[in-house]
N, C-alpha and C positions, 0 to 999 in steps of 0.2 A: 534548390535541390536538397533532398533530405540526407544525402550522403556525400558530404564534401570531403576535400582532401584532409582536413584536420581530423574529422571523425574517423576516416580510414586509418590514418596514422595512429590514432588512439587505440583502435581495435587491434591493429597489427602490433603495436607496442605492448599491449596487454597480453595477447595470446601467442604472438610470434616470438622470434628470437630478438628482433629489433623493430624499430619503426618502419624500416624499409623491407622487412621480411614478408613479401607478399605471396611467395610461392609455397610456403609450407602448408601441409594439410591442416594443421591446427588453426592457422590464421585464416585460411579459406573457409573452414567450417564456422569459425566465429563470424566472419563477414556474412556468410549465407544465413546464419542464425539471426543476425541483426536485420537483414533484409526480409527474412521470413516474418519476423515479429512486426515489422513495419507494414508489410502487405496484409497481414492478418488483421491489424487494426483498421486498415483501409477497407477491407472487405466487410468488416462488421458494420461500417457506415453505408457502404455501397454494395448491397447484396447482389445486384444484377450486373456487376462489372465482370463479365466473363473473361475478358483478356487478362485482367489481373489475376483471376482465379487460375487460369492456365499457367501464367508465369509463376505463381506460387507453387503449383504442383511440380513444375520443372525444377524450381529451386530446392524443394524438399527432396526430389530424386537425386539431384547433384550432391546435396549434403549427405544423403544416405549412402551414395557411392563412395564418397571420401571416408565416411565413418567405417564402412565395410572394409575399405583398403587398410585403414589403420588397425582395425580389429584383426585382420589376417596377417599383417606384417609386423606390428609392434603393439602388443596388447597394453603395455604400460602407458604409452602415449595416448592410446584410445581411452583408457580409464581416466587419465588426467584431464582430457578435454571434455569428456562426459561430465565429470565432477565439476569442472570449472564453469561450464555453461548450464549446468542443471538439466541436462537431457537425460532421457532414459532409453534403454534398449527395447 
């Protein structure tokens, strides 16, 4: 599997408060971003994989919802995660 326990802990440790911080918006956004990049690479090779394309669209929507939540409630955390992940609004 492309996303094992060690990789998740690495993502959560880098963007969350600790390795076990799985619930914060920052760690979830980082996890979604990793999965989105993986699915994007998959779709570049397999253009007709409609199930993966649908999953990718759902993940992008979830990440957008969390980013909107951060933007509305804590603009500094929003700016920090956007800068850390290299995303743009």
